[in-house]
Backbone as numpy.savetxt, mean C-alpha at the origin, in Angstrom:
# Nx Ny Nz CAx CAy CAz Cx Cy Cz
-0.95 -28.71 11.49 -1.78 -28.24 12.57 -2.23 -28.81 13.48
-2.58 -27.94 14.59 -2.98 -29.16 15.80 -4.59 -28.47 16.35
-5.10 -29.81 16.59 -6.54 -29.98 16.90 -6.80 -28.71 18.06
-7.57 -27.60 18.10 -8.07 -27.21 19.10 -8.19 -27.38 20.04
-8.97 -28.85 19.86 -9.85 -29.57 21.14 -8.50 -30.42 21.41
-8.25 -31.25 20.72 -7.55 -32.23 21.50 -5.92 -31.74 21.33
-5.82 -31.06 20.37 -4.03 -30.86 20.27 -3.55 -31.40 18.93
-4.10 -32.94 18.83 -3.51 -33.91 17.92 -3.09 -33.20 16.54
-2.18 -33.69 15.89 -1.31 -32.85 14.75 -2.08 -34.13 13.48
-2.82 -34.59 13.57 -3.29 -35.42 12.48 -4.41 -34.92 11.96
-4.49 -34.07 11.18 -6.07 -34.11 10.54 -5.88 -34.65 8.75
-7.25 -33.68 8.54 -7.13 -33.99 6.90 -8.19 -32.81 6.66
-8.02 -32.20 5.54 -8.96 -31.09 4.90 -9.99 -31.68 4.11
-10.95 -31.06 4.42 -12.10 -31.50 3.92 -12.80 -30.30 3.06
-12.44 -29.30 3.09 -12.97 -28.53 1.86 -11.85 -27.10 1.52
-11.48 -26.75 0.86 -10.70 -25.22 0.24 -11.21 -24.73 -0.96
-11.11 -23.03 -0.24 -11.68 -22.46 -1.46 -10.88 -21.15 -0.87
-10.75 -19.91 -2.09 -10.40 -18.91 -2.00 -11.42 -17.91 -0.77
-10.27 -17.15 -0.24 -10.89 -16.04 1.04 -10.22 -14.91 0.25
-10.89 -13.67 1.30 -10.80 -12.77 1.21 -10.11 -12.30 -0.17
-10.76 -11.94 -0.70 -10.81 -11.57 -2.83 -9.44 -11.89 -3.08
-9.63 -13.37 -2.80 -8.49 -14.40 -3.39 -6.95 -14.38 -2.38
-6.75 -13.45 -1.29 -5.52 -12.94 -0.90 -5.19 -14.20 0.12
-6.28 -15.58 0.15 -5.80 -16.13 1.01 -7.01 -17.41 0.85
-6.49 -18.49 1.53 -7.32 -19.97 0.97 -8.06 -19.91 2.76
-9.26 -20.74 2.04 -9.83 -20.87 3.44 -9.87 -22.50 4.01
-9.27 -23.05 4.92 -9.66 -24.77 4.63 -10.58 -25.28 5.93
-11.53 -26.24 5.83 -12.01 -26.78 6.34 -11.35 -28.08 6.74
-10.95 -28.19 8.11 -10.20 -29.49 8.74 -11.37 -30.44 9.82
-10.76 -31.56 9.30 -11.35 -32.68 10.85 -10.12 -33.28 11.32
-10.08 -33.39 12.31 -9.15 -33.89 13.57 -9.57 -35.83 12.94
-8.67 -36.11 13.06 -8.47 -37.68 12.86 -8.66 -38.55 13.94
-8.68 -37.82 14.89 -8.57 -38.54 16.51 -9.75 -37.99 17.40
-10.07 -36.77 17.28 -11.59 -36.75 17.59 -12.75 -36.09 16.97
-12.46 -35.99 15.83 -13.33 -35.52 14.71 -13.90 -34.35 14.52
-13.01 -33.55 15.97 -13.26 -31.98 15.64 -13.34 -31.40 14.22
-14.38 -30.30 13.94 -14.38 -29.76 12.92 -13.56 -28.21 13.08
-12.62 -27.90 12.36 -12.63 -26.24 12.14 -11.54 -25.65 10.91
-11.89 -23.94 11.40 -11.45 -23.50 9.78 -10.17 -22.94 10.18
-8.89 -22.92 9.21 -7.83 -22.57 9.06 -7.82 -21.53 7.71
-6.98 -20.35 8.00 -6.26 -19.46 6.63 -5.27 -19.38 6.63
-5.01 -19.94 5.20 -3.55 -19.61 4.43 -3.38 -18.50 3.38
-2.47 -17.71 4.07 -2.28 -16.32 2.99 -0.59 -16.13 3.03
0.07 -15.74 2.14 1.56 -15.43 1.95 1.70 -14.89 2.79
2.62 -15.00 3.16 3.73 -14.03 4.71 4.45 -12.70 3.78
4.26 -11.59 4.14 4.72 -10.54 3.65 5.68 -10.08 4.64
6.44 -9.53 4.49 7.59 -8.71 5.58 6.54 -7.67 6.51
6.82 -7.65 7.63 5.83 -7.38 8.67 6.54 -5.71 8.95
7.35 -5.34 8.56 8.22 -4.22 8.40 8.59 -3.57 7.39
8.40 -2.06 7.38 8.99 -1.68 6.46 9.52 -0.26 6.88
11.01 -0.32 6.85 11.71 1.31 7.38 12.06 2.31 6.08
11.52 3.55 6.19 11.67 4.46 5.43 12.95 5.21 5.72
14.04 5.17 4.73 14.83 6.22 5.06 14.75 7.61 4.41
14.94 8.12 6.06 14.51 9.82 5.51 15.16 10.34 5.10
14.92 11.81 4.51 15.59 12.78 3.87 17.19 12.89 4.76
16.98 13.02 5.87 18.11 13.16 6.99 19.01 12.03 6.75
18.63 11.13 6.24 19.29 9.94 6.55 18.66 8.48 8.15
18.02 9.72 8.49 17.28 8.68 9.47 16.61 7.33 9.23
16.25 6.28 9.74 15.86 5.19 9.92 14.02 5.20 10.69
13.14 5.18 10.53 11.72 5.04 10.45 11.06 4.30 10.27
10.33 3.30 11.20 9.33 2.30 10.83 8.40 2.80 9.65
7.98 2.52 9.09 6.62 3.21 7.83 5.31 2.82 8.67
4.33 3.79 8.61 2.90 4.07 9.32 2.22 4.50 8.74
1.46 3.24 8.32 0.21 3.51 7.33 -0.63 4.49 7.65
-1.19 5.27 8.84 -1.56 6.20 8.82 -1.01 7.18 8.88
0.24 7.39 8.51 0.68 8.43 8.25 0.47 9.01 6.83
0.61 7.68 6.10 0.45 7.63 4.56 -0.89 8.16 3.93
-1.60 7.31 4.94 -3.37 7.87 5.05 -3.76 9.42 5.27
-2.92 10.33 6.48 -3.10 10.90 6.82 -2.62 11.96 5.28
-1.63 11.61 4.99 -0.72 12.70 3.83 -2.13 12.81 2.52
-2.71 11.33 2.41 -3.55 11.53 0.76 -4.59 11.92 1.63
-5.08 12.04 2.69 -6.60 12.84 3.29 -6.31 14.65 2.85
-4.99 15.00 3.40 -4.86 16.07 3.06 -4.88 16.48 2.15
-4.10 15.94 1.26 -4.07 16.26 -0.50 -5.48 16.34 -0.86
-6.77 15.49 -0.66 -7.24 15.19 -1.29 -8.56 15.84 -0.11
-8.71 16.75 0.47 -9.25 17.59 1.18 -10.42 18.23 0.01
-12.18 18.21 0.22 -12.31 19.22 -0.20 -12.21 18.95 -1.85
-12.12 17.80 -1.90 -12.16 17.26 -3.14 -13.14 16.13 -3.32
-13.33 15.65 -4.97 -14.79 14.37 -4.73 -14.15 13.19 -4.70
-13.28 12.96 -3.82 -12.52 11.55 -3.63 -13.12 11.37 -2.16
-13.82 9.87 -2.51 -14.13 9.23 -1.21 -12.84 8.82 -0.05
-13.01 8.39 0.87 -12.58 7.63 1.72 -11.82 6.29 1.22
-12.79 5.84 0.80 -12.30 4.30 0.08 -11.75 4.44 -0.76
-11.72 5.56 -1.64 -10.66 5.52 -2.70 -9.25 5.65 -2.26
-9.58 6.73 -1.21 -8.16 7.06 -0.21 -7.23 5.70 0.06
-8.36 5.09 0.68 -7.45 3.58 1.49 -7.10 2.97 0.43
-7.80 2.81 -0.53 -7.75 2.10 -1.89 -6.14 2.04 -2.45
-5.47 3.46 -2.86 -4.71 3.98 -2.74 -3.69 3.41 -2.05
-3.78 4.04 -0.73 -2.69 3.86 0.52 -2.59 1.87 0.42
-3.50 1.68 0.18 -3.59 -0.58 0.09 -2.58 -0.52 -0.96
-2.92 -0.04 -2.25 -2.10 -0.42 -3.28 -0.42 0.59 -3.10
-0.35 1.12 -2.46 1.31 1.68 -2.27 1.90 0.75 -1.13
1.07 0.13 -0.87 1.64 -0.44 0.70 1.80 -1.48 -0.11
1.16 -2.44 -0.81 1.23 -3.72 -0.85 2.46 -3.49 -2.00
2.29 -2.68 -3.09 3.37 -2.32 -4.11 4.89 -2.12 -3.65
4.83 -1.47 -2.47 6.44 -1.21 -1.78 6.59 -2.55 -0.65
6.00 -3.67 -0.72 5.85 -4.85 0.33 6.55 -6.00 -1.00
5.89 -5.91 -1.97 5.86 -6.63 -3.16 7.62 -6.27 -3.55
8.07 -5.03 -3.72 9.15 -4.30 -4.58 10.59 -4.22 -3.92
9.98 -4.21 -2.64 11.53 -3.79 -1.00 11.72 -5.02 -0.73
12.96 -4.78 -0.23 13.53 -5.98 0.60 13.29 -5.44 2.25
12.83 -4.29 2.02 12.24 -4.22 4.01 12.85 -2.65 4.09
13.79 -2.01 3.24 14.12 -0.62 3.61 13.83 0.18 2.06
13.27 1.76 2.13 12.53 2.02 1.14 12.58 3.48 1.30
13.40 4.28 0.34 13.69 6.05 0.38 12.20 6.56 0.61
12.53 7.55 0.81 11.47 8.72 1.01 10.67 9.26 -0.28
12.08 9.32 -1.31 11.62 9.66 -2.32 10.57 8.57 -3.39
11.35 7.88 -2.99 10.20 6.25 -3.95 8.80 6.37 -3.15
8.37 6.54 -1.95 7.28 6.57 -1.38 6.25 8.17 -1.83
7.33 8.96 -2.14 6.70 10.06 -2.44 6.14 10.10 -3.96
7.08 9.54 -4.98 6.96 9.21 -6.26 5.71 8.64 -6.38
5.70 7.37 -5.87 4.62 6.58 -5.92 2.84 7.14 -5.48
3.00 8.07 -4.94 2.04 8.96 -3.68 1.51 9.70 -5.12
2.61 10.27 -5.61 2.61 11.38 -6.51 1.61 10.92 -7.88
2.29 9.58 -8.43 1.67 8.73 -9.83 0.42 8.36 -9.27
-0.17 7.94 -8.19 -1.31 7.75 -8.04 -2.95 8.60 -8.06
-1.98 9.61 -7.07 -2.98 10.84 -6.85 -2.97 11.78 -8.32
-1.85 11.62 -9.33 -2.13 12.12 -10.52 -3.54 11.38 -11.13
-3.28 10.09 -11.31 -4.36 9.65 -11.81 -6.04 9.71 -11.23
-6.02 9.95 -9.66 -7.29 9.79 -8.88 -7.99 11.28 -9.14
-7.06 12.44 -9.16 -7.39 13.86 -9.06 -6.36 15.01 -9.64
-6.35 15.83 -10.08 -5.21 16.66 -10.30 -4.99 17.34 -9.28
-6.07 18.03 -8.65 -5.54 18.63 -7.43 -4.79 18.38 -6.74
-5.57 17.33 -6.23 -4.45 16.50 -5.22 -3.22 16.29 -5.23
-3.34 16.04 -6.50 -1.59 15.71 -7.26 -0.39 17.12 -6.71
-1.43 18.01 -7.67 -0.89 19.17 -7.51 -0.55 19.66 -5.79
-1.55 19.53 -4.76 -1.25 20.11 -3.42 -0.26 18.91 -3.12
-0.13 17.70 -3.13 1.08 17.10 -2.83 2.34 17.28 -2.85
2.92 17.39 -4.21 3.67 17.79 -5.33 4.28 19.01 -4.52
3.01 20.24 -4.32 3.70 21.24 -3.59 4.81 21.16 -2.65
4.05 20.14 -1.44 4.68 20.19 -0.44 5.67 18.95 -0.44
5.58 17.81 -1.14 6.87 16.91 -1.62 7.78 17.80 -2.22
7.54 18.31 -2.95 8.90 18.67 -3.86 9.24 20.35 -3.19
8.62 21.05 -2.15 8.73 22.10 -1.50 8.57 23.21 -2.56
7.58 23.37 -3.30 7.57 24.93 -4.02 7.51 26.26 -3.49
8.16 26.91 -3.50 8.42 28.47 -2.81 7.88 29.40 -3.69
7.67 29.41 -5.27 7.50 30.07 -6.21 6.35 29.93 -6.92
5.30 30.79 -7.13 4.40 30.64 -8.33 4.92 29.95 -9.61
5.42 30.21 -9.93 6.37 29.69 -10.96 6.50 27.93 -10.99
6.18 27.36 -9.77 6.99 26.27 -9.81 5.41 25.33 -9.83
5.03 26.21 -9.79 2.96 25.55 -9.47 2.78 25.43 -10.97
3.02 26.20 -11.74 2.86 26.64 -13.22 3.32 25.50 -13.88
4.66 25.47 -13.69 5.32 24.41 -14.35 5.29 22.69 -14.26
4.51 22.71 -12.81 4.05 21.27 -12.49 2.55 21.24 -13.13
1.96 22.24 -13.44 0.42 22.05 -13.97 0.76 21.83 -15.56
1.69 22.74 -16.42 1.85 22.26 -17.47 2.30 20.89 -17.75
2.83 19.84 -16.56 3.07 18.83 -17.24 1.93 17.83 -17.08
1.09 18.47 -16.51 -0.35 17.27 -16.21 -0.94 17.90 -17.62
-0.61 18.25 -18.25 -1.20 18.56 -19.59 -0.97 17.61 -20.87
0.41 17.35 -20.52 0.59 16.17 -21.40 0.36 14.92 -20.76
0.35 14.35 -21.63 0.11 12.61 -21.12 1.15 12.20 -20.16
0.68 11.61 -19.53 1.52 10.75 -18.37 2.17 9.56 -18.91
3.95 9.46 -19.22 4.62 8.34 -19.57 4.93 7.31 -18.88
4.06 6.67 -18.45 4.36 5.38 -17.40 5.44 4.33 -17.53
5.98 4.74 -19.06 7.18 3.49 -19.41 8.13 4.58 -19.21
8.59 5.72 -19.21 9.52 6.19 -18.58 9.89 6.84 -17.35
10.85 6.50 -16.59 11.09 6.50 -15.17 11.93 7.87 -15.17
10.78 8.35 -14.13 11.19 9.66 -13.92 12.27 10.01 -12.82
12.77 11.04 -13.01 14.10 11.39 -12.14 13.74 12.13 -10.98
14.17 11.77 -9.88 13.97 12.66 -8.43 14.06 14.54 -8.83
12.78 14.78 -8.56 13.00 16.51 -8.85 12.90 17.11 -10.11
12.28 16.00 -11.12 12.79 16.71 -12.43 10.60 16.34 -13.06
């Protein structure tokens, strides 16, 4: 670490503590040359970019705002706060970063969104599912609603479109 005052690379750590809800470590440092004190943060480096493989095979950069917008639309006029929506988006994004190598299919994102919405608000879940699964008949809505009556088995891997 270079001292911001004199540029010297020799320093010592005076204090370390968890920061940003455990996502980073805050360190107070002191330059051994000029004795200037400064703060640094250390955090796990995550991939900067996630690419989505779309239905038609195109590749597109993941945009967190698109995810938040789709969640807000599904939760419109429902008792779901903006903070809850932001938390769901954050969880999905962190899961994608932790479990993928930078590329992810649209199905995986859609299934993760539906899993989170199912736990958050059943009506929002149905709204999202109707668009994601492209419902065209009233019977498809009824089928999905009947699935909600059964407990959600998180140990069973769901097949796309089932």
